BALOBA-1460 file (C-alpha; in Angstrom, 3 decimals):
// residues 287
<rec num="1" residu="m" x="0.000" y="0.000" z="0.000"/>
<rec num="2" residu="t" x="1.552" y="3.302" z="-1.091"/>
<rec num="3" residu="a" x="1.808" y="6.392" z="1.124"/>
<rec num="4" residu="k" x="-0.367" y="8.286" z="-1.377"/>
<rec num="5" residu="y" x="-3.112" y="5.643" z="-1.127"/>
<rec num="6" residu="r" x="-2.958" y="5.621" z="2.685"/>
<rec num="7" residu="l" x="-3.305" y="9.418" z="2.741"/>
<rec num="8" residu="s" x="-6.315" y="9.375" z="0.385"/>
<rec num="9" residu="t" x="-8.109" y="6.855" z="2.598"/>
<rec num="10" residu="l" x="-7.393" y="8.910" z="5.726"/>
<rec num="11" residu="l" x="-8.616" y="12.256" z="4.357"/>
<rec num="12" residu="p" x="-12.349" y="11.703" z="5.110"/>
<rec num="13" residu="a" x="-11.587" y="10.756" z="8.711"/>
<rec num="14" residu="l" x="-9.232" y="13.708" z="9.061"/>
<rec num="15" residu="l" x="-11.940" y="16.088" z="7.814"/>
<rec num="16" residu="v" x="-14.410" y="14.845" z="10.408"/>
<rec num="17" residu="l" x="-11.724" y="14.956" z="13.102"/>
<rec num="18" residu="m" x="-11.027" y="18.608" z="12.311"/>
<rec num="19" residu="v" x="-14.700" y="19.475" z="12.794"/>
<rec num="20" residu="l" x="-14.830" y="17.518" z="16.050"/>
<rec num="21" residu="m" x="-11.824" y="19.463" z="17.293"/>
<rec num="22" residu="g" x="-13.857" y="22.569" z="16.560"/>
<rec num="23" residu="l" x="-16.627" y="21.220" z="18.792"/>
<rec num="24" residu="m" x="-14.353" y="20.439" z="21.699"/>
<rec num="25" residu="q" x="-12.099" y="23.480" z="21.404"/>
<rec num="26" residu="s" x="-12.280" y="27.007" z="20.038"/>
<rec num="27" residu="v" x="-9.796" y="26.413" z="17.225"/>
<rec num="28" residu="h" x="-12.395" y="26.473" z="14.428"/>
<rec num="29" residu="a" x="-15.076" y="28.486" z="16.186"/>
<rec num="30" residu="r" x="-15.962" y="31.921" z="14.851"/>
<rec num="31" residu="e" x="-18.593" y="34.616" z="14.919"/>
<rec num="32" residu="l" x="-21.001" y="35.341" z="12.089"/>
<rec num="33" residu="a" x="-20.288" y="38.355" z="9.910"/>
<rec num="34" residu="v" x="-23.901" y="39.540" z="10.228"/>
<rec num="35" residu="p" x="-26.643" y="38.992" z="12.843"/>
<rec num="36" residu="e" x="-28.620" y="35.789" z="12.448"/>
<rec num="37" residu="e" x="-31.908" y="37.695" z="12.155"/>
<rec num="38" residu="d" x="-30.612" y="39.529" z="9.072"/>
<rec num="39" residu="m" x="-30.100" y="36.297" z="7.128"/>
<rec num="40" residu="v" x="-32.591" y="34.696" z="4.783"/>
<rec num="41" residu="q" x="-33.550" y="31.029" z="4.886"/>
<rec num="42" residu="v" x="-33.177" y="29.298" z="1.516"/>
<rec num="43" residu="e" x="-33.550" y="25.811" z="0.052"/>
<rec num="44" residu="i" x="-31.342" y="23.889" z="-2.350"/>
<rec num="45" residu="a" x="-33.156" y="24.072" z="-5.680"/>
<rec num="46" residu="t" x="-30.851" y="22.310" z="-8.124"/>
<rec num="47" residu="l" x="-27.367" y="22.126" z="-9.575"/>
<rec num="48" residu="a" x="-26.109" y="24.079" z="-12.565"/>
<rec num="49" residu="m" x="-22.859" y="24.820" z="-14.371"/>
<rec num="50" residu="s" x="-20.976" y="28.113" z="-14.366"/>
<rec num="51" residu="m" x="-19.698" y="29.616" z="-17.592"/>
<rec num="52" residu="s" x="-16.194" y="28.459" z="-16.577"/>
<rec num="53" residu="g" x="-17.395" y="24.868" z="-16.217"/>
<rec num="54" residu="a" x="-17.438" y="24.748" z="-12.416"/>
<rec num="55" residu="p" x="-20.456" y="23.223" z="-10.612"/>
<rec num="56" residu="v" x="-22.948" y="25.645" z="-9.087"/>
<rec num="57" residu="v" x="-25.637" y="24.972" z="-6.496"/>
<rec num="58" residu="l" x="-28.744" y="27.132" z="-6.889"/>
<rec num="59" residu="l" x="-30.450" y="28.266" z="-3.683"/>
<rec num="60" residu="r" x="-34.060" y="29.498" z="-3.800"/>
<rec num="61" residu="e" x="-34.967" y="32.299" z="-1.404"/>
<rec num="62" residu="p" x="-38.380" y="32.149" z="0.283"/>
<rec num="63" residu="n" x="-40.059" y="35.008" z="-1.518"/>
<rec num="64" residu="a" x="-39.584" y="32.944" z="-4.687"/>
<rec num="65" residu="s" x="-38.155" y="35.832" z="-6.675"/>
<rec num="66" residu="q" x="-34.409" y="35.155" z="-6.521"/>
<rec num="67" residu="v" x="-32.092" y="32.222" z="-7.111"/>
<rec num="68" residu="i" x="-28.672" y="32.422" z="-5.461"/>
<rec num="69" residu="p" x="-25.827" y="30.618" z="-7.289"/>
<rec num="70" residu="i" x="-22.947" y="29.378" z="-5.124"/>
<rec num="71" residu="l" x="-19.810" y="27.885" z="-6.671"/>
<rec num="72" residu="i" x="-18.909" y="24.452" z="-5.305"/>
<rec num="73" residu="g" x="-16.397" y="21.734" z="-6.083"/>
<rec num="74" residu="p" x="-17.038" y="18.577" z="-8.125"/>
<rec num="75" residu="e" x="-16.857" y="16.330" z="-5.057"/>
<rec num="76" residu="e" x="-19.406" y="18.415" z="-3.161"/>
<rec num="77" residu="a" x="-21.663" y="18.494" z="-6.216"/>
<rec num="78" residu="t" x="-21.519" y="14.701" z="-6.381"/>
<rec num="79" residu="a" x="-22.251" y="14.498" z="-2.647"/>
<rec num="80" residu="i" x="-25.327" y="16.720" z="-3.045"/>
<rec num="81" residu="i" x="-26.561" y="14.648" z="-5.999"/>
<rec num="82" residu="r" x="-26.186" y="11.429" z="-3.997"/>
<rec num="83" residu="a" x="-28.131" y="12.887" z="-1.081"/>
<rec num="84" residu="r" x="-30.916" y="14.332" z="-3.271"/>
<rec num="85" residu="q" x="-31.351" y="11.039" z="-5.081"/>
<rec num="86" residu="q" x="-30.901" y="9.024" z="-1.862"/>
<rec num="87" residu="i" x="-28.090" y="7.009" z="-3.397"/>
<rec num="88" residu="r" x="-26.497" y="4.755" z="-0.812"/>
<rec num="89" residu="t" x="-22.893" y="3.642" z="-1.099"/>
<rec num="90" residu="p" x="-21.420" y="0.358" z="0.190"/>
<rec num="91" residu="r" x="-19.130" y="2.353" z="2.459"/>
<rec num="92" residu="p" x="-19.671" y="5.884" z="3.845"/>
<rec num="93" residu="m" x="-18.333" y="8.791" z="1.833"/>
<rec num="94" residu="t" x="-16.835" y="11.835" z="3.544"/>
<rec num="95" residu="h" x="-20.050" y="13.803" z="4.123"/>
<rec num="96" residu="d" x="-21.917" y="10.649" z="5.162"/>
<rec num="97" residu="l" x="-19.719" y="10.377" z="8.253"/>
<rec num="98" residu="f" x="-21.046" y="13.476" z="9.955"/>
<rec num="99" residu="g" x="-24.494" y="12.113" z="10.781"/>
<rec num="100" residu="p" x="-23.303" y="9.048" z="12.715"/>
<rec num="101" residu="v" x="-20.493" y="11.012" z="14.398"/>
<rec num="102" residu="f" x="-22.788" y="13.840" z="15.510"/>
<rec num="103" residu="s" x="-25.291" y="11.287" z="16.800"/>
<rec num="104" residu="t" x="-22.608" y="9.464" z="18.769"/>
<rec num="105" residu="l" x="-21.526" y="12.730" z="20.407"/>
<rec num="106" residu="d" x="-25.128" y="13.873" z="21.058"/>
<rec num="107" residu="a" x="-24.479" y="16.834" z="18.760"/>
<rec num="108" residu="t" x="-27.230" y="18.210" z="16.511"/>
<rec num="109" residu="l" x="-26.657" y="20.236" z="13.364"/>
<rec num="110" residu="e" x="-29.248" y="22.992" z="13.637"/>
<rec num="111" residu="r" x="-28.416" y="25.405" z="10.838"/>
<rec num="112" residu="v" x="-25.751" y="26.219" z="8.276"/>
<rec num="113" residu="f" x="-24.808" y="29.749" z="7.303"/>
<rec num="114" residu="i" x="-23.230" y="31.367" z="4.258"/>
<rec num="115" residu="d" x="-22.546" y="34.759" z="5.703"/>
<rec num="116" residu="e" x="-19.674" y="36.535" z="3.959"/>
<rec num="117" residu="l" x="-17.614" y="36.965" z="0.808"/>
<rec num="118" residu="a" x="-13.950" y="37.549" z="1.668"/>
<rec num="119" residu="n" x="-11.145" y="37.668" z="-0.904"/>
<rec num="120" residu="n" x="-13.533" y="36.307" z="-3.569"/>
<rec num="121" residu="t" x="-14.341" y="33.311" z="-1.357"/>
<rec num="122" residu="f" x="-17.713" y="32.577" z="0.241"/>
<rec num="123" residu="l" x="-17.476" y="31.735" z="3.948"/>
<rec num="124" residu="g" x="-19.757" y="29.328" z="5.791"/>
<rec num="125" residu="a" x="-20.376" y="27.956" z="9.257"/>
<rec num="126" residu="l" x="-22.097" y="25.039" z="10.965"/>
<rec num="127" residu="e" x="-24.306" y="25.766" z="13.972"/>
<rec num="128" residu="l" x="-24.387" y="22.781" z="16.318"/>
<rec num="129" residu="t" x="-25.956" y="22.079" z="19.674"/>
<rec num="130" residu="v" x="-23.535" y="20.138" z="21.894"/>
<rec num="131" residu="n" x="-24.412" y="19.313" z="25.498"/>
<rec num="132" residu="g" x="-27.019" y="22.045" z="25.464"/>
<rec num="133" residu="e" x="-24.589" y="24.658" z="24.164"/>
<rec num="134" residu="t" x="-24.657" y="26.279" z="20.715"/>
<rec num="135" residu="r" x="-21.376" y="26.335" z="18.837"/>
<rec num="136" residu="l" x="-20.344" y="27.724" z="15.473"/>
<rec num="137" residu="v" x="-17.771" y="25.809" z="13.469"/>
<rec num="138" residu="d" x="-16.082" y="27.336" z="10.431"/>
<rec num="139" residu="s" x="-16.844" y="25.502" z="7.197"/>
<rec num="140" residu="r" x="-16.641" y="25.820" z="3.454"/>
<rec num="141" residu="p" x="-20.165" y="26.546" z="2.151"/>
<rec num="142" residu="s" x="-19.932" y="23.600" z="-0.241"/>
<rec num="143" residu="d" x="-19.245" y="21.166" z="2.623"/>
<rec num="144" residu="a" x="-21.880" y="22.820" z="4.813"/>
<rec num="145" residu="l" x="-24.525" y="22.382" z="2.102"/>
<rec num="146" residu="a" x="-23.569" y="18.749" z="1.458"/>
<rec num="147" residu="i" x="-23.918" y="18.008" z="5.179"/>
<rec num="148" residu="a" x="-27.112" y="20.047" z="5.625"/>
<rec num="149" residu="i" x="-28.980" y="18.206" z="2.872"/>
<rec num="150" residu="r" x="-28.176" y="14.912" z="4.601"/>
<rec num="151" residu="l" x="-29.219" y="15.968" z="8.086"/>
<rec num="152" residu="g" x="-32.130" y="18.256" z="7.214"/>
<rec num="153" residu="a" x="-30.557" y="21.393" z="8.696"/>
<rec num="154" residu="s" x="-31.895" y="24.746" z="7.536"/>
<rec num="155" residu="i" x="-29.723" y="26.936" z="5.289"/>
<rec num="156" residu="h" x="-29.337" y="30.698" z="5.804"/>
<rec num="157" residu="v" x="-27.656" y="33.273" z="3.570"/>
<rec num="158" residu="s" x="-26.682" y="36.870" z="4.304"/>
<rec num="159" residu="p" x="-27.871" y="39.787" z="2.139"/>
<rec num="160" residu="s" x="-24.286" y="40.557" z="1.115"/>
<rec num="161" residu="v" x="-23.802" y="37.006" z="-0.164"/>
<rec num="162" residu="m" x="-27.094" y="37.192" z="-2.050"/>
<rec num="163" residu="e" x="-25.950" y="40.398" z="-3.733"/>
<rec num="164" residu="a" x="-22.454" y="39.130" z="-4.527"/>
<rec num="165" residu="a" x="-23.799" y="35.904" z="-6.010"/>
<rec num="166" residu="t" x="-25.751" y="37.789" z="-8.679"/>
<rec num="167" residu="s" x="-22.480" y="38.254" z="-10.584"/>
<rec num="168" residu="i" x="-22.087" y="34.483" z="-11.056"/>
<rec num="169" residu="e" x="-23.314" y="33.448" z="-14.499"/>
<rec num="170" residu="y" x="-24.538" y="29.907" z="-14.914"/>
<rec num="171" residu="e" x="-26.419" y="27.571" z="-17.211"/>
<rec num="172" residu="g" x="-29.102" y="25.219" z="-15.938"/>
<rec num="173" residu="l" x="-28.957" y="21.463" z="-16.444"/>
<rec num="174" residu="d" x="-32.010" y="20.101" z="-18.218"/>
<rec num="175" residu="d" x="-31.653" y="16.632" z="-16.701"/>
<rec num="176" residu="a" x="-31.204" y="17.734" z="-13.067"/>
<rec num="177" residu="p" x="-34.107" y="17.407" z="-10.602"/>
<rec num="178" residu="v" x="-35.394" y="20.661" z="-9.103"/>
<rec num="179" residu="t" x="-36.819" y="21.450" z="-5.658"/>
<rec num="180" residu="a" x="-39.057" y="24.379" z="-4.742"/>
<rec num="181" residu="m" x="-41.457" y="24.735" z="-1.798"/>
<rec num="182" residu="g" x="-40.397" y="21.268" z="-0.671"/>
<rec num="183" residu="i" x="-41.528" y="19.686" z="-3.962"/>
<rec num="184" residu="t" x="-38.871" y="17.876" z="-6.011"/>
<rec num="185" residu="v" x="-39.662" y="17.170" z="-9.652"/>
<rec num="186" residu="d" x="-37.851" y="15.485" z="-12.502"/>
<rec num="187" residu="r" x="-38.516" y="15.062" z="-16.207"/>
<rec num="188" residu="l" x="-40.552" y="12.155" z="-17.493"/>
<rec num="189" residu="t" x="-38.228" y="9.972" z="-19.531"/>
<rec num="190" residu="p" x="-39.570" y="7.365" z="-21.982"/>
<rec num="191" residu="e" x="-38.450" y="4.697" z="-19.510"/>
<rec num="192" residu="l" x="-40.432" y="6.313" z="-16.682"/>
<rec num="193" residu="r" x="-43.487" y="6.636" z="-18.911"/>
<rec num="194" residu="d" x="-43.314" y="2.933" z="-19.654"/>
<rec num="195" residu="a" x="-42.816" y="2.033" z="-15.996"/>
<rec num="196" residu="l" x="-45.764" y="4.228" z="-14.930"/>
<rec num="197" residu="e" x="-47.864" y="3.123" z="-17.911"/>
<rec num="198" residu="l" x="-48.389" y="6.714" z="-19.084"/>
<rec num="199" residu="d" x="-49.373" y="7.777" z="-22.579"/>
<rec num="200" residu="e" x="-46.721" y="9.504" z="-24.670"/>
<rec num="201" residu="d" x="-48.785" y="12.699" z="-24.772"/>
<rec num="202" residu="q" x="-49.423" y="12.776" z="-20.994"/>
<rec num="203" residu="p" x="-48.017" y="16.149" z="-19.811"/>
<rec num="204" residu="g" x="-46.343" y="16.778" z="-16.500"/>
<rec num="205" residu="l" x="-43.225" y="16.370" z="-14.402"/>
<rec num="206" residu="l" x="-42.669" y="13.450" z="-12.071"/>
<rec num="207" residu="v" x="-42.816" y="14.286" z="-8.351"/>
<rec num="208" residu="t" x="-39.913" y="12.395" z="-6.764"/>
<rec num="209" residu="d" x="-39.975" y="13.795" z="-3.199"/>
<rec num="210" residu="v" x="-42.258" y="15.974" z="-1.073"/>
<rec num="211" residu="t" x="-41.892" y="17.717" z="2.286"/>
<rec num="212" residu="g" x="-43.719" y="20.500" z="4.110"/>
<rec num="213" residu="p" x="-47.218" y="21.837" z="3.330"/>
<rec num="214" residu="a" x="-47.465" y="20.080" z="-0.048"/>
<rec num="215" residu="k" x="-46.929" y="16.721" z="1.657"/>
<rec num="216" residu="t" x="-49.426" y="17.597" z="4.386"/>
<rec num="217" residu="q" x="-52.041" y="18.367" z="1.722"/>
<rec num="218" residu="g" x="-51.566" y="14.995" z="0.060"/>
<rec num="219" residu="l" x="-49.007" y="15.397" z="-2.730"/>
<rec num="220" residu="e" x="-46.990" y="12.187" z="-3.022"/>
<rec num="221" residu="p" x="-43.927" y="10.880" z="-4.878"/>
<rec num="222" residu="g" x="-45.113" y="9.335" z="-8.127"/>
<rec num="223" residu="d" x="-47.718" y="12.038" z="-8.783"/>
<rec num="224" residu="l" x="-47.462" y="14.205" z="-11.888"/>
<rec num="225" residu="l" x="-47.115" y="17.956" z="-11.506"/>
<rec num="226" residu="l" x="-49.173" y="19.483" z="-14.312"/>
<rec num="227" residu="a" x="-49.061" y="23.253" z="-13.803"/>
<rec num="228" residu="v" x="-47.953" y="26.089" z="-11.529"/>
<rec num="229" residu="n" x="-50.284" y="29.090" z="-11.410"/>
<rec num="230" residu="g" x="-51.980" y="27.817" z="-14.561"/>
<rec num="231" residu="e" x="-48.754" y="27.444" z="-16.546"/>
<rec num="232" residu="a" x="-47.560" y="23.970" z="-17.574"/>
<rec num="233" residu="p" x="-43.810" y="23.380" z="-17.062"/>
<rec num="234" residu="e" x="-42.021" y="21.479" z="-19.807"/>
<rec num="235" residu="t" x="-38.807" y="20.991" z="-17.824"/>
<rec num="236" residu="a" x="-37.855" y="20.884" z="-14.143"/>
<rec num="237" residu="l" x="-36.205" y="24.300" z="-14.534"/>
<rec num="238" residu="d" x="-39.515" y="25.642" z="-15.864"/>
<rec num="239" residu="f" x="-41.085" y="24.575" z="-12.563"/>
<rec num="240" residu="l" x="-38.538" y="26.651" z="-10.644"/>
<rec num="241" residu="e" x="-39.090" y="29.686" z="-12.850"/>
<rec num="242" residu="q" x="-42.860" y="29.459" z="-12.483"/>
<rec num="243" residu="v" x="-42.594" y="29.276" z="-8.698"/>
<rec num="244" residu="r" x="-40.338" y="32.344" z="-8.789"/>
<rec num="245" residu="k" x="-43.047" y="34.260" z="-10.670"/>
<rec num="246" residu="t" x="-45.515" y="33.805" z="-7.806"/>
<rec num="247" residu="e" x="-46.357" y="37.192" z="-6.320"/>
<rec num="248" residu="e" x="-44.726" y="37.883" z="-2.959"/>
<rec num="249" residu="g" x="-47.090" y="36.978" z="-0.146"/>
<rec num="250" residu="e" x="-49.228" y="34.809" z="-2.436"/>
<rec num="251" residu="q" x="-49.438" y="31.025" z="-2.519"/>
<rec num="252" residu="a" x="-48.564" y="29.043" z="-5.622"/>
<rec num="253" residu="r" x="-51.434" y="27.118" z="-7.235"/>
<rec num="254" residu="i" x="-50.359" y="23.579" z="-8.050"/>
<rec num="255" residu="d" x="-52.275" y="21.344" z="-10.454"/>
<rec num="256" residu="y" x="-51.302" y="17.683" z="-10.288"/>
<rec num="257" residu="w" x="-52.369" y="14.217" z="-11.405"/>
<rec num="258" residu="q" x="-52.926" y="11.567" z="-8.750"/>
<rec num="259" residu="d" x="-54.663" y="8.184" z="-8.900"/>
<rec num="260" residu="g" x="-56.147" y="8.853" z="-12.314"/>
<rec num="261" residu="e" x="-57.619" y="12.290" z="-11.594"/>
<rec num="262" residu="e" x="-56.532" y="15.922" z="-11.688"/>
<rec num="263" residu="k" x="-56.303" y="17.744" z="-8.361"/>
<rec num="264" residu="q" x="-55.272" y="21.195" z="-7.136"/>
<rec num="265" residu="m" x="-53.697" y="22.730" z="-4.039"/>
<rec num="266" residu="q" x="-52.336" y="26.038" z="-2.793"/>
<rec num="267" residu="v" x="-48.755" y="25.923" z="-1.478"/>
<rec num="268" residu="p" x="-46.861" y="28.690" z="0.385"/>
<rec num="269" residu="t" x="-43.635" y="29.734" z="-1.308"/>
<rec num="270" residu="d" x="-41.829" y="29.754" z="2.054"/>
<rec num="271" residu="v" x="-39.004" y="27.306" z="2.630"/>
<rec num="272" residu="p" x="-40.630" y="24.378" z="4.456"/>
<rec num="273" residu="d" x="-39.221" y="23.188" z="7.749"/>
<rec num="274" residu="s" x="-38.149" y="19.593" z="7.437"/>
<rec num="275" residu="r" x="-35.936" y="16.959" z="8.935"/>
<rec num="276" residu="p" x="-36.121" y="14.448" z="6.081"/>
<rec num="277" residu="d" x="-34.993" y="10.866" z="6.498"/>
<rec num="278" residu="v" x="-32.279" y="11.494" z="3.951"/>
<rec num="279" residu="l" x="-29.708" y="8.712" z="4.027"/>
<rec num="280" residu="d" x="-30.971" y="7.398" z="7.350"/>
<rec num="281" residu="q" x="-28.105" y="5.304" z="8.605"/>
<rec num="282" residu="e" x="-30.194" y="2.335" z="9.736"/>
<rec num="283" residu="g" x="-30.118" y="-0.260" z="7.009"/>
<rec num="284" residu="g" x="-28.436" y="2.159" z="4.636"/>
<rec num="285" residu="i" x="-24.795" y="2.932" z="5.208"/>
<rec num="286" residu="s" x="-22.758" y="0.377" z="7.068"/>
<rec num="287" residu="l" x="-19.789" y="1.709" z="9.018"/>
């Protein structure tokens, strides 16, 4: 076994160890650049690609009018994709380790923050509760997002980050699933149409996951999303754009197909509170 191979296998454990040192000591602790109450809660909408070819995660802010692009690395993009699609690996990947470790230490990840742009680099932090105490641990935003999507922690962005991110140009990915208002949709491929026994001319996007008010009102994975505010989306990105067009303070009208009939519901554009069972360790990842 080469030294290079040994180092590559140790890196995930070293990353977790560094965070744990931040919990036990003040080495990695820091203060937020802006007050918590000034930040805006957002949700991970989808992944995109910057004009330079770097992966971008798109964050939807609760008033539905703005999408915040944040540059991330390829590994973090892959980690987010695995979590969104609930892909389980035979052995835990780096970001998968945090859930079991936090649980073992009775630590809870409450929120993640992206609070500042310094020297052209976005800064992030993890907010954890440990033994009844709240601690902030410095983190790259890309890692913080990859961990948050696994553990269901809320994501908060400062106004200065929202403004700075507007300069990042990106191109959406037509084949990437999109989440808005807790509703995740994906395109209907010919294979999915065959599996669901749908006609070729049946419109709609496939609902693959639901949390929050939409789930409470009865929307389920496997339903077809037909329209948002009376407008039919052709792609998952269309769904995001139509949600963004919802007037501030208004609810989005969702038309969907379920059990052979068309139904309708009103959904708030707020970011839903959720602690999804994403990559639940029991029966999933074996340490």
